[in-house]
N, CA, C and O of each residue as an XYZ file, in Angstrom:
928
protein
N      38.128     82.857    101.466
C      39.361     83.558    101.813
C      39.821     83.134    103.204
O      39.021     83.027    104.133
N      41.116     82.898    103.327
C      41.704     82.561    104.615
C      42.866     83.499    104.910
O      43.683     83.787    104.036
N      42.930     83.967    106.136
C      44.071     84.773    106.563
C      45.206     83.850    106.978
O      44.997     82.885    107.713
N      46.402     84.150    106.504
C      47.578     83.366    106.867
C      48.382     84.161    107.885
O      48.945     85.207    107.564
N      48.431     83.666    109.097
C      49.152     84.363    110.165
C      50.607     83.898    110.195
O      51.037     83.174    111.093
N      51.339     84.337    109.187
C      52.744     83.960    109.056
C      53.520     85.197    108.616
O      53.635     85.474    107.422
N      54.044     85.931    109.575
C      54.707     87.197    109.277
C      55.923     87.007    108.385
O      56.200     87.837    107.518
N      56.651     85.912    108.598
C      57.840     85.652    107.789
C      57.476     85.461    106.316
O      58.154     85.981    105.430
N      56.399     84.710    106.062
C      55.952     84.490    104.683
C      55.454     85.787    104.071
O      55.729     86.070    102.905
N      54.726     86.575    104.844
C      54.268     87.878    104.365
C      55.454     88.759    104.013
O      55.466     89.395    102.959
N      56.453     88.799    104.890
C      57.648     89.615    104.642
C      58.371     89.171    103.377
O      58.894     89.999    102.631
N      58.400     87.859    103.136
C      59.069     87.343    101.933
C      58.406     87.880    100.669
O      59.096     88.275     99.729
N      57.073     87.900    100.637
C      56.368     88.401     99.454
C      56.482     89.918     99.332
O      56.570     90.449     98.225
N      56.480     90.607    100.452
C      56.664     92.062    100.424
C      58.014     92.401     99.817
O      58.129     93.322     99.008
N      59.038     91.647    100.215
C      60.383     91.890     99.690
C      60.505     91.447     98.238
O      61.115     92.143     97.426
N      59.929     90.291     97.902
C      60.035     89.756     96.543
C      59.488     90.726     95.509
O      60.076     90.893     94.441
N      58.372     91.362     95.817
C      57.717     92.249     94.853
C      57.858     93.730     95.207
O      57.196     94.584     94.617
N      58.735     94.028     96.185
C      58.989     95.429     96.567
C      57.685     96.185     96.839
O      57.492     97.303     96.360
N      56.808     95.570     97.602
C      55.489     96.149     97.842
C      55.582     97.502     98.548
O      54.774     98.393     98.290
N      56.552     97.657     99.428
C      56.671     98.924    100.155
C      57.005    100.086     99.231
O      56.740    101.241     99.565
N      57.588     99.786     98.063
C      57.923    100.847     97.108
C      56.687    101.430     96.436
O      56.772    102.476     95.793
N      55.537    100.769     96.575
C      54.300    101.296     96.005
C      53.734    102.443     96.843
O      52.767    103.094     96.446
N      54.337    102.681     97.988
C      53.846    103.711     98.902
C      54.967    104.669     99.290
O      56.136    104.293     99.380
N      54.572    105.914     99.515
C      55.510    106.895    100.046
C      55.439    106.978    101.556
O      56.193    107.721    102.184
N      54.530    106.214    102.133
C      54.360    106.154    103.579
C      54.456    104.694    104.015
O      54.394    103.784    103.189
N      54.606    104.484    105.303
C      54.739    103.120    105.818
C      53.359    102.477    105.975
O      52.580    102.853    106.851
N      53.075    101.508    105.117
C      51.792    100.792    105.173
C      51.969     99.334    105.591
O      51.002     98.573    105.603
N      53.184     98.944    105.930
C      53.462     97.533    106.199
C      52.618     96.979    107.343
O      52.171     95.834    107.292
N      52.404     97.791    108.369
C      51.639     97.316    109.525
C      50.175     97.036    109.194
O      49.467     96.394    109.971
N      49.727     97.521    108.037
C      48.333     97.312    107.631
C      48.183     96.131    106.668
O      47.078     95.840    106.210
N      49.288     95.455    106.360
C      49.266     94.380    105.367
C      49.001     93.025    106.009
O      49.499     92.724    107.094
N      48.204     92.212    105.312
C      47.909     90.840    105.712
C      48.142     89.927    104.509
O      48.198     90.387    103.368
N      48.277     88.640    104.777
C      48.398     87.659    103.700
C      47.124     86.817    103.659
O      46.754     86.179    104.645
N      46.457     86.828    102.498
C      45.211     86.072    102.318
C      45.422     84.975    101.278
O      46.128     85.175    100.291
N      44.812     83.828    101.502
C      44.868     82.736    100.530
C      43.468     82.447     99.989
O      42.464     82.640    100.675
N      43.429     81.980     98.740
C      42.168     81.644     98.072
C      42.312     80.278     97.416
O      43.274     80.029     96.689
N      41.363     79.402     97.673
C      41.391     78.069     97.087
C      41.035     78.112     95.607
O      40.396     79.053     95.138
N      41.453     77.087     94.881
C      41.115     76.956     93.464
C      39.603     77.033     93.273
O      38.845     76.344     93.955
N      39.178     77.877     92.341
C      37.758     78.012     92.028
C      37.019     79.021     92.874
O      35.863     79.332     92.590
N      37.660     79.542     93.912
C      36.996     80.542     94.757
C      37.173     81.929     94.155
O      38.095     82.166     93.375
N      36.290     82.832     94.519
C      36.345     84.194     94.000
C      37.104     85.109     94.963
O      36.867     85.111     96.171
N      38.012     85.875     94.393
C      38.691     86.911     95.174
C      37.757     88.105     95.312
O      37.625     88.684     96.391
N      37.116     88.463     94.217
C      36.033     89.453     94.252
C      34.943     88.993     93.291
O      35.212     88.265     92.336
N      33.700     89.428     93.555
C      32.572     89.104     92.681
C      31.882     90.390     92.265
O      31.735     91.322     93.056
N      31.465     90.421     91.012
C      30.879     91.625     90.441
C      29.666     92.076     91.254
O      28.830     91.271     91.662
N      29.598     93.381     91.472
C      28.501     94.044     92.196
C      28.438     93.711     93.684
O      27.472     94.059     94.362
N      29.471     93.034     94.190
C      29.542     92.785     95.627
C      30.594     93.703     96.252
O      31.559     94.075     95.585
N      30.420     94.068     97.515
C      31.381     94.970     98.168
C      32.793     94.401     98.128
O      32.992     93.199     98.300
N      33.762     95.266     97.902
C      35.161     94.862     97.922
C      35.804     95.504     99.149
O      35.955     96.724     99.225
N      36.172     94.675    100.088
C      36.641     95.156    101.385
C      38.146     95.343    101.455
O      38.659     96.012    102.352
N      38.862     94.737    100.483
C      40.320     94.790    100.540
C      40.915     95.242     99.211
O      40.380     94.980     98.134
N      42.023     95.917     99.334
C      42.880     96.250     98.199
C      43.964     95.174     98.181
O      44.633     94.943     99.189
N      44.135     94.515     97.026
C      45.028     93.357     96.975
C      46.216     93.567     96.042
O      46.108     94.191     94.987
N      47.355     93.021     96.474
C      48.485     92.766     95.595
C      48.519     91.248     95.392
O      48.833     90.502     96.319
N      48.199     90.802     94.194
C      48.166     89.375     93.868
C      49.600     88.896     93.659
O      50.284     89.357     92.745
N      50.062     87.953     94.521
C      51.487     87.614     94.548
C      51.801     86.153     94.225
O      52.968     85.820     94.017
N      50.801     85.272     94.176
C      51.104     83.874     93.832
C      49.874     83.187     93.263
O      48.763     83.346     93.768
N      50.099     82.403     92.176
C      49.022     81.644     91.557
C      48.645     82.187     90.193
O      49.418     82.907     89.562
N      47.444     81.831     89.744
C      46.880     82.331     88.495
C      45.430     82.725     88.748
O      44.718     82.054     89.495
N      45.000     83.814     88.125
C      43.616     84.258     88.270
C      43.020     84.555     86.900
O      43.734     84.879     85.951
N      41.689     84.437     86.816
C      41.010     84.859     85.590
C      40.006     85.942     85.940
O      39.327     85.886     86.965
N      39.934     86.927     85.060
C      39.038     88.062     85.242
C      37.968     87.980     84.164
O      38.281     87.911     82.975
N      36.716     87.988     84.577
C      35.625     87.887     83.611
C      34.406     88.643     84.132
O      34.332     89.012     85.305
N      33.467     88.859     83.238
C      32.237     89.551     83.618
C      31.027     88.712     83.217
O      31.147     87.780     82.422
N      29.886     89.041     83.760
C      28.628     88.384     83.400
C      27.816     89.354     82.549
O      27.512     90.464     82.985
N      27.468     88.936     81.342
C      26.702     89.781     80.435
C      25.221     89.764     80.809
O      24.784     88.953     81.625
N      24.464     90.665     80.205
C      23.037     90.772     80.526
C      22.259     89.514     80.181
O      21.211     89.248     80.770
N      22.767     88.735     79.223
C      22.085     87.493     78.851
C      22.471     86.326     79.756
O      22.054     85.191     79.525
N      23.271     86.609     80.788
C      23.652     85.579     81.747
C      24.923     84.834     81.411
O      25.397     84.029     82.212
N      25.485     85.087     80.242
C      26.712     84.407     79.842
C      27.936     85.128     80.408
O      27.898     86.327     80.684
N      29.019     84.371     80.574
C      30.278     84.936     81.053
C      31.152     85.314     79.869
O      31.038     84.726     78.793
N      32.021     86.292     80.064
C      32.967     86.683     79.023
C      34.323     86.941     79.659
O      34.455     87.766     80.564
N      35.329     86.219     79.171
C      36.675     86.318     79.721
C      37.345     87.618     79.290
O      37.349     87.963     78.108
N      37.910     88.332     80.256
C      38.685     89.526     79.962
C      40.170     89.191     79.829
O      40.814     89.510     78.830
N      40.691     88.538     80.872
C      42.139     88.342     80.920
C      42.489     87.295     81.963
O      41.730     87.062     82.904
N      43.644     86.666     81.787
C      44.213     85.811     82.817
C      45.506     86.455     83.287
O      46.276     86.977     82.480
N      45.741     86.419     84.579
C      46.880     87.133     85.144
C      47.756     86.222     85.987
O      47.284     85.313     86.669
N      49.061     86.505     85.912
C      50.049     85.982     86.842
C      50.503     87.138     87.727
O      50.233     88.295     87.405
N      51.185     86.854     88.833
C      51.706     87.957     89.667
C      52.715     88.802     88.890
O      53.325     88.279     87.957
N      52.918     90.041     89.211
C      52.222     90.796     90.230
C      51.070     91.570     89.582
O      51.249     92.176     88.525
N      49.912     91.554     90.196
C      48.757     92.284     89.694
C      48.036     92.950     90.858
O      47.926     92.380     91.943
N      47.551     94.157     90.622
C      46.787     94.881     91.639
C      45.298     94.609     91.446
O      44.788     94.649     90.326
N      44.618     94.336     92.534
C      43.170     94.122     92.525
C      42.533     95.156     93.445
O      42.867     95.241     94.627
N      41.612     95.942     92.892
C      40.929     96.950     93.693
C      41.278     98.371     93.331
O      40.811     99.309     93.977
N      42.101     98.549     92.295
C      42.501     99.904     91.901
C      41.325    100.693     91.331
O      41.158    101.873     91.637
N      40.510    100.041     90.501
C      39.341    100.721     89.937
C      38.354    101.085     91.046
O      37.824    102.195     91.077
N      38.116    100.145     91.948
C      37.153    100.365     93.022
C      37.648    101.409     94.018
O      36.842    102.134     94.602
N      38.955    101.494     94.218
C      39.530    102.523     95.087
C      39.170    103.911     94.578
O      38.871    104.812     95.363
N      39.201    104.076     93.271
C      38.916    105.373     92.661
C      37.413    105.613     92.540
O      36.929    106.722     92.766
N      36.687    104.562     92.180
C      35.339    104.769     91.651
C      34.190    104.384     92.579
O      33.219    105.130     92.699
N      34.289    103.227     93.238
C      33.112    102.743     93.963
C      33.503    101.700     94.998
O      34.675    101.346     95.134
N      32.500    101.214     95.728
C      32.731    100.218     96.771
C      32.461     98.795     96.310
O      32.761     97.845     97.032
N      31.895     98.633     95.112
C      31.550     97.302     94.624
C      32.435     96.912     93.443
O      32.816     97.750     92.626
N      32.750     95.623     93.374
C      33.612     95.123     92.306
C      32.923     95.247     90.957
O      31.712     95.055     90.853
N      33.702     95.573     89.911
C      33.122     95.718     88.576
C      33.365     94.508     87.686
O      32.998     94.517     86.512
N      33.990     93.455     88.245
C      34.204     92.220     87.497
C      34.397     91.068     88.476
O      34.560     91.277     89.679
N      34.377     89.863     87.948
C      34.660     88.676     88.755
C      36.130     88.314     88.625
O      36.685     88.333     87.527
N      36.755     87.986     89.735
C      38.135     87.507     89.718
C      38.165     86.177     90.452
O      37.865     86.100     91.644
N      38.534     85.130     89.720
C      38.481     83.766     90.256
C      39.871     83.145     90.283
O      40.659     83.329     89.355
N      40.165     82.417     91.341
C      41.446     81.724     91.466
C      41.446     80.474     90.587
O      40.589     79.605     90.742
N      42.406     80.383     89.665
C      42.542     79.199     88.821
C      43.188     78.064     89.609
O      42.841     76.895     89.437
N      44.130     78.424     90.472
C      44.716     77.472     91.405
C      44.815     78.177     92.756
O      44.264     79.266     92.919
N      45.497     77.586     93.711
C      45.612     78.259     95.003
C      46.372     79.568     94.826
O      47.454     79.594     94.240
N      45.805     80.641     95.331
C      46.372     81.976     95.140
C      46.634     82.655     96.477
O      45.964     82.395     97.477
N      47.629     83.530     96.460
C      47.955     84.337     97.627
C      47.926     85.805     97.255
O      48.354     86.190     96.167
N      47.421     86.616     98.157
C      47.373     88.063     97.958
C      47.813     88.771     99.231
O      47.481     88.346    100.338
N      48.557     89.844     99.064
C      48.810     90.757    100.173
C      47.633     91.715    100.227
O      47.313     92.377     99.240
N      46.998     91.784    101.375
C      45.759     92.545    101.520
C      45.938     93.737    102.447
O      46.614     93.656    103.472
N      45.315     94.845    102.060
C      45.176     96.020    102.923
C      43.703     96.400    102.875
O      43.130     96.521    101.792
N      43.097     96.585    104.013
C      41.670     96.917    104.003
C      41.443     98.187    103.191
O      42.244     99.120    103.240
N      40.349     98.211    102.447
C      40.045     99.371    101.614
C      39.883    100.621    102.470
O      40.215    101.722    102.031
N      39.381    100.457    103.677
C      39.220    101.619    104.568
C      40.571    102.213    104.942
O      40.709    103.434    105.016
N      41.575    101.363    105.181
C      42.911    101.870    105.513
C      43.599    102.489    104.303
O      44.295    103.497    104.425
N      43.401    101.880    103.130
C      43.971    102.458    101.903
C      43.418    103.861    101.682
O      44.168    104.790    101.383
N      42.114    104.009    101.829
C      41.489    105.318    101.605
C      41.842    106.310    102.710
O      41.910    107.515    102.468
N      42.062    105.815    103.892
C      42.378    106.696    105.019
C      43.809    107.222    104.948
O      44.056    108.404    105.186
N      44.759    106.325    104.615
C      46.168    106.698    104.726
C      46.855    106.994    103.389
O      47.815    107.764    103.352
N      46.378    106.393    102.290
C      47.117    106.491    101.034
C      46.446    107.360     99.985
O      46.988    107.538     98.894
N      45.276    107.903    100.295
C      44.527    108.645     99.285
C      45.263    109.891     98.806
O      45.041    110.343     97.683
N      46.130    110.449     99.638
C      46.892    111.639     99.243
C      48.377    111.340     99.068
O      49.199    112.256     99.037
N      48.715    110.073     98.956
C      50.112    109.658     98.784
C      50.466    109.677     97.293
O      49.952    108.850     96.540
N      51.330    110.595     96.847
C      51.650    110.695     95.412
C      52.253    109.413     94.849
O      51.967    109.037     93.712
N      53.083    108.746     95.636
C      53.706    107.508     95.159
C      52.651    106.445     94.882
O      52.689    105.776     93.850
N      51.719    106.298     95.803
C      50.655    105.311     95.634
C      49.731    105.692     94.483
O      49.330    104.831     93.700
N      49.392    106.968     94.374
C      48.497    107.402     93.297
C      49.139    107.198     91.930
O      48.452    106.891     90.955
N      50.458    107.370     91.859
C      51.163    107.089     90.606
C      51.061    105.601     90.273
O      50.856    105.227     89.118
N      51.205    104.763     91.293
C      51.061    103.314     91.117
C      49.676    102.968     90.590
O      49.536    102.135     89.695
N      48.653    103.609     91.145
C      47.276    103.372     90.705
C      47.105    103.764     89.241
O      46.499    103.027     88.464
N      47.635    104.913     88.869
C      47.519    105.382     87.478
C      48.194    104.416     86.512
O      47.655    104.120     85.446
N      49.377    103.924     86.886
C      50.087    102.978     86.027
C      49.305    101.675     85.885
O      49.216    101.110     84.795
N      48.742    101.204     86.992
C      47.959     99.967     86.957
C      46.713    100.121     86.092
O      46.387     99.236     85.301
N      46.019    101.245     86.245
C      44.815    101.480     85.446
C      45.153    101.604     83.965
O      44.396    101.146     83.109
N      46.293    102.224     83.664
C      46.716    102.344     82.276
C      46.964    100.988     81.642
O      46.558    100.743     80.506
N      47.638    100.097     82.383
C      47.904     98.752     81.876
C      46.604     97.980     81.664
O      46.461     97.243     80.688
N      45.666     98.156     82.581
C      44.396     97.438     82.460
C      43.557     97.974     81.304
O      42.814     97.223     80.672
N      43.676     99.266     81.030
C      42.965     99.833     79.884
C      43.485     99.223     78.587
O      42.711     98.885     77.692
N      44.815     99.087     78.500
C      45.407     98.475     77.311
C      44.982     97.015     77.201
O      44.621     96.548     76.120
N      45.025     96.288     78.332
C      44.612     94.881     78.336
C      43.156     94.724     77.929
O      42.803     93.798     77.199
N      42.312     95.636     78.406
C      40.891     95.582     78.064
C      40.679     95.809     76.575
O      39.838     95.159     75.954
N      41.441     96.731     76.007
C      41.327     97.002     74.573
C      41.740     95.784     73.757
O      41.109     95.445     72.756
N      42.818     95.127     74.207
C      43.278     93.921     73.513
C      42.252     92.806     73.649
O      41.924     92.127     72.676
N      41.746     92.624     74.876
C      40.789     91.543     75.130
C      39.520     91.701     74.300
O      38.953     90.716     73.828
N      39.079     92.942     74.124
C      37.840     93.170     73.376
C      37.989     92.825     71.900
O      36.999     92.569     71.215
N      39.233     92.817     71.407
C      39.455     92.505     69.993
C      39.770     91.034     69.751
O      39.692     90.560     68.618
N      40.128     90.304     70.816
C      40.549     88.914     70.644
C      39.441     88.054     70.044
O      39.687     87.280     69.119
N      38.214     88.187     70.571
C      37.110     87.355     70.079
C      36.775     87.639     68.621
O      36.253     86.776     67.915
N      37.080     88.859     68.177
C      36.773     89.240     66.795
C      37.886     88.816     65.845
O      37.616     88.337     64.744
N      39.134     88.991     66.266
C      40.271     88.852     65.364
C      40.912     87.468     65.362
O      41.629     87.130     64.420
N      40.673     86.664     66.389
C      41.342     85.367     66.476
C      40.333     84.222     66.427
O      39.286     84.288     67.071
N      40.645     83.175     65.667
C      39.767     82.001     65.630
C      39.700     81.329     67.003
O      40.589     81.502     67.837
N      38.643     80.571     67.220
C      38.464     79.884     68.498
C      39.616     78.929     68.777
O      40.002     78.752     69.932
N      40.162     78.320     67.752
C      41.281     77.393     67.925
C      42.437     78.055     68.676
O      43.033     77.449     69.566
N      42.748     79.299     68.313
C      43.828     80.024     68.980
C      43.445     80.430     70.395
O      44.247     80.310     71.322
N      42.220     80.907     70.557
C      41.759     81.341     71.875
C      41.690     80.176     72.850
O      42.086     80.299     74.009
N      41.185     79.046     72.372
C      41.098     77.860     73.216
C      42.487     77.380     73.628
O      42.710     77.041     74.790
N      43.408     77.351     72.686
C      44.769     76.894     72.991
C      45.424     77.771     74.044
O      46.064     77.272     74.970
N      45.261     79.075     73.900
C      45.846     79.996     74.869
C      45.209     79.828     76.240
O      45.894     79.868     77.262
N      43.893     79.641     76.256
C      43.186     79.471     77.530
C      43.620     78.185     78.230
O      43.833     78.181     79.443
N      43.750     77.100     77.479
C      44.172     75.831     78.074
C      45.558     75.939     78.685
O      45.807     75.430     79.778
N      46.456     76.602     77.976
C      47.806     76.777     78.520
C      47.790     77.624     79.777
O      48.537     77.369     80.722
N      46.935     78.631     79.781
C      46.897     79.545     80.926
C      46.376     78.861     82.184
O      46.834     79.161     83.287
N      45.419     77.942     82.027
C      44.832     77.311     83.214
C      45.481     75.972     83.553
O      45.168     75.379     84.585
N      46.379     75.491     82.697
C      47.014     74.198     82.952
C      47.939     74.283     84.155
O      48.677     75.258     84.290
N      47.918     73.282     85.034
C      48.874     73.254     86.142
C      50.280     73.090     85.601
O      50.499     72.378     84.621
N      51.226     73.746     86.238
C      52.607     73.687     85.761
C      53.208     72.308     85.974
O      54.006     71.838     85.163
N      52.824     71.663     87.063
C      53.293     70.308     87.352
C      52.095     69.454     87.726
O      51.227     69.886     88.484
N      52.051     68.247     87.197
C      50.928     67.363     87.505
C      51.447     65.966     87.786
O      51.920     65.276     86.883
N      51.359     65.554     89.033
C      51.906     64.267     89.433
C      51.107     63.097     88.876
O      51.561     61.954     88.930
N      49.906     63.375     88.334
C      49.054     62.301     87.824
C      49.265     62.070     86.332
O      48.602     61.214     85.745
N      50.171     62.814     85.709
C      50.323     62.693     84.262
C      51.787     62.780     83.891
O      52.516     63.620     84.420
N      52.229     61.909     82.976
C      53.593     61.987     82.481
C      53.617     62.536     81.064
O      54.607     62.377     80.349
N      52.532     63.180     80.658
C      52.452     63.787     79.339
C      53.081     65.164     79.374
O      53.495     65.638     80.432
N      53.155     65.814     78.203
C      53.747     67.146     78.141
C      53.047     68.120     79.066
O      53.697     68.921     79.736
N      51.730     68.057     79.106
C      50.968     68.999     79.917
C      50.151     68.279     80.963
O      50.115     67.050     81.000
N      49.496     69.050     81.813
C      48.717     68.458     82.891
C      47.295     68.197     82.473
O      46.889     68.485     81.347
N      46.557     67.655     83.390
C      45.139     67.395     83.180
C      44.356     68.630     83.588
O      44.548     69.168     84.679
N      43.488     69.066     82.721
C      42.686     70.254     82.974
C      41.230     69.838     83.072
O      40.729     69.144     82.187
N      40.554     70.237     84.107
C      39.124     69.964     84.204
C      38.367     71.279     84.166
O      38.775     72.263     84.783
N      37.299     71.286     83.460
C      36.489     72.500     83.350
C      35.110     72.103     82.835
O      34.968     71.081     82.164
N      34.115     72.890     83.141
C      32.795     72.681     82.567
C      32.790     73.316     81.186
O      33.015     74.518     81.049
N      32.538     72.517     80.172
C      32.678     73.010     78.812
C      31.643     74.072     78.471
O      31.905     74.935     77.634
N      30.478     74.028     79.101
C      29.498     75.091     78.862
C      30.029     76.428     79.379
O      29.877     77.457     78.721
N      30.650     76.409     80.558
C      31.229     77.634     81.111
C      32.419     78.093     80.283
O      32.607     79.291     80.073
N      33.225     77.142     79.812
C      34.370     77.487     78.983
C      33.916     78.151     77.693
O      34.529     79.118     77.240
N      32.842     77.637     77.099
C      32.312     78.227     75.869
C      31.888     79.669     76.107
O      32.182     80.548     75.297
N      31.199     79.913     77.213
C      30.781     81.277     77.540
C      31.983     82.194     77.699
O      32.011     83.293     77.145
N      32.979     81.739     78.458
C      34.158     82.564     78.712
C      34.877     82.932     77.420
O      35.397     84.039     77.283
N      34.902     81.999     76.474
C      35.613     82.233     75.219
C      34.729     82.884     74.160
O      35.160     83.084     73.025
N      33.505     83.213     74.530
C      32.625     83.936     73.622
C      32.168     83.126     72.429
O      32.086     83.641     71.314
N      31.867     81.844     72.663
C      31.443     80.991     71.561
C      30.305     80.085     72.028
O      29.911     80.119     73.194
N      29.783     79.277     71.110
C      28.729     78.330     71.476
C      29.351     77.021     71.960
O      30.494     76.699     71.637
N      28.582     76.289     72.728
C      29.046     74.980     73.208
C      29.365     74.066     72.025
O      30.366     73.350     72.039
N      28.514     74.095     71.008
C      28.709     73.222     69.846
C      30.004     73.555     69.112
O      30.753     72.659     68.721
N      30.263     74.852     68.928
C      31.492     75.251     68.232
C      32.723     74.884     69.056
O      33.748     74.479     68.508
N      32.615     75.027     70.375
C      33.738     74.657     71.244
C      34.050     73.172     71.111
O      35.213     72.795     70.972
N      33.026     72.328     71.153
C      33.242     70.883     71.056
C      33.839     70.514     69.700
O      34.708     69.645     69.623
N      33.378     71.168     68.628
C      33.965     70.915     67.305
C      35.453     71.247     67.302
O      36.264     70.503     66.749
N      35.803     72.373     67.925
C      37.203     72.801     67.954
C      38.043     71.863     68.814
O      39.172     71.530     68.454
N      37.498     71.441     69.942
C      38.203     70.469     70.786
C      38.433     69.165     70.020
O      39.521     68.593     70.073
N      37.409     68.700     69.311
C      37.542     67.463     68.537
C      38.591     67.605     67.440
O      39.307     66.651     67.136
N      38.682     68.792     66.847
C      39.700     69.028     65.816
C      41.101     68.896     66.410
O      41.978     68.270     65.815
N      41.304     69.490     67.585
C      42.611     69.390     68.240
C      42.893     67.955     68.682
O      44.046     67.524     68.716
N      41.843     67.227     69.019
C      42.009     65.807     69.362
C      42.436     65.005     68.131
O      43.322     64.155     68.218
N      41.807     65.276     66.987
C      42.155     64.579     65.743
C      43.602     64.844     65.351
O      44.259     63.993     64.752
N      44.091     66.033     65.696
C      45.475     66.402     65.380
C      46.457     65.935     66.449
O      47.646     66.250     66.383
N      45.965     65.186     67.431
C      46.790     64.619     68.507
C      47.472     65.687     69.354
O      48.550     65.462     69.903
N      46.839     66.841     69.453
C      47.383     67.914     70.289
C      46.856     67.788     71.712
O      47.582     68.038     72.674
N      45.599     67.400     71.842
C      44.991     67.175     73.151
C      44.181     65.884     73.101
O      43.958     65.317     72.032
N      43.745     65.431     74.268
C      42.815     64.314     74.347
C      41.708     64.683     75.326
O      41.981     65.196     76.411
N      40.469     64.424     74.947
C      39.318     64.742     75.783
C      38.842     63.482     76.489
O      38.634     62.439     75.870
N      38.676     63.604     77.794
C      38.150     62.504     78.595
C      37.065     63.054     79.512
O      37.366     63.651     80.545
N      35.801     62.853     79.137
C      34.669     63.388     79.882
C      34.840     64.895     80.057
O      34.871     65.629     79.070
N      34.952     65.367     81.303
C      35.109     66.804     81.540
C      36.569     67.196     81.738
O      36.871     68.186     82.404
N      37.459     66.421     81.163
C      38.888     66.706     81.291
C      39.536     66.805     79.920
O      39.087     66.196     78.949
N      40.591     67.579     79.872
C      41.403     67.675     78.667
C      42.842     67.390     79.056
O      43.355     67.953     80.023
N      43.491     66.516     78.304
C      44.890     66.194     78.544
C      45.707     66.741     77.382
O      45.398     66.488     76.218
N      46.736     67.482     77.706
C      47.625     68.031     76.683
C      48.593     66.940     76.245
O      49.336     66.398     77.063
N      48.582     66.623     74.961
C      49.464     65.603     74.407
C      50.693     66.207     73.751
O      51.788     65.650     73.836
N      50.513     67.344     73.098
C      51.613     67.976     72.362
C      51.704     69.434     72.788
O      51.036     70.300     72.224
N      52.525     69.692     73.775
C      52.634     71.033     74.337
C      53.168     72.032     73.326
O      52.688     73.164     73.261
N      54.154     71.629     72.537
C      54.746     72.554     71.560
C      53.722     72.998     70.520
O      53.663     74.175     70.167
N      52.930     72.072     70.038
C      51.910     72.412     69.040
C      50.866     73.341     69.633
O      50.402     74.270     68.971
N      50.496     73.089     70.887
C      49.505     73.943     71.540
C      50.052     75.353     71.734
O      49.327     76.332     71.559
N      51.323     75.457     72.095
C      51.945     76.769     72.292
C      52.008     77.561     70.989
O      51.834     78.779     70.994
N      52.256     76.876     69.875
C      52.300     77.566     68.584
C      50.933     78.142     68.223
O      50.840     79.245     67.684
N      49.889     77.400     68.520
C      48.534     77.890     68.255
C      48.151     79.027     69.198
O      47.421     79.943     68.819
N      48.646     78.956     70.412
C      48.186     79.868     71.457
C      48.744     81.271     71.342
O      48.025     82.244     71.572
N      50.016     81.390     70.989
C      50.641     82.708     71.097
C      50.615     83.136     72.553
O      50.943     82.348     73.440
N      50.225     84.387     72.804
C      50.124     84.861     74.196
C      48.834     85.658     74.395
O      48.829     86.696     75.057
N      47.747     85.161     73.815
C      46.498     85.926     73.802
C      46.009     86.294     75.187
O      45.601     87.432     75.416
N      46.042     85.351     76.113
C      45.471     85.604     77.433
C      46.525     85.781     78.512
O      46.216     85.694     79.700
N      47.756     86.027     78.116
C      48.820     86.235     79.103
C      48.955     87.706     79.418
O      49.798     88.090     80.229
């Protein structure tokens, strides 16, 4: 995590997402802008969470680690998303992993200041309730995805979600995606062997091309049809 000391940029994001409207009191002086590099964790499960975040730029994935050591994907998010609402209510440690898919920006307020100044703010508490309600619905949907949708659909949606929007190294429909396939299999709730079979099937259909630990999207429209919006 890096602090960005740029008040003008912070003000732009506050205005863009109407962050001040989430509070009935003035919390602007307590806000900071934090950046996270691709692949870094914004929060990690069972580790202290020191900041309440408004996620304002980039893409993030939320996942947990099961008792058998495997990862399981919950959801992928675009802005605007609140991070720390569950922990604000319940505990000091994160209950899931949140990882930056690309460079991400968050408006941060220290958890101590949130609890000190906003704990009795009706406007903020309403915001928390709405956020928790949305996450409950998302969690219910996510828990059914692995059961109700074939891996082909889940993989397609995941690839679209993590694909860079613009890639200067590729003139194909989509960008180049790199990922460890063992980790991808865990996140999608499948075996490595089944994942590779599914990737090879999409390769045979000329939808993607696999190159070592990279996947290149060849037919964006076909991938979008398979994907739907499972992880959006």
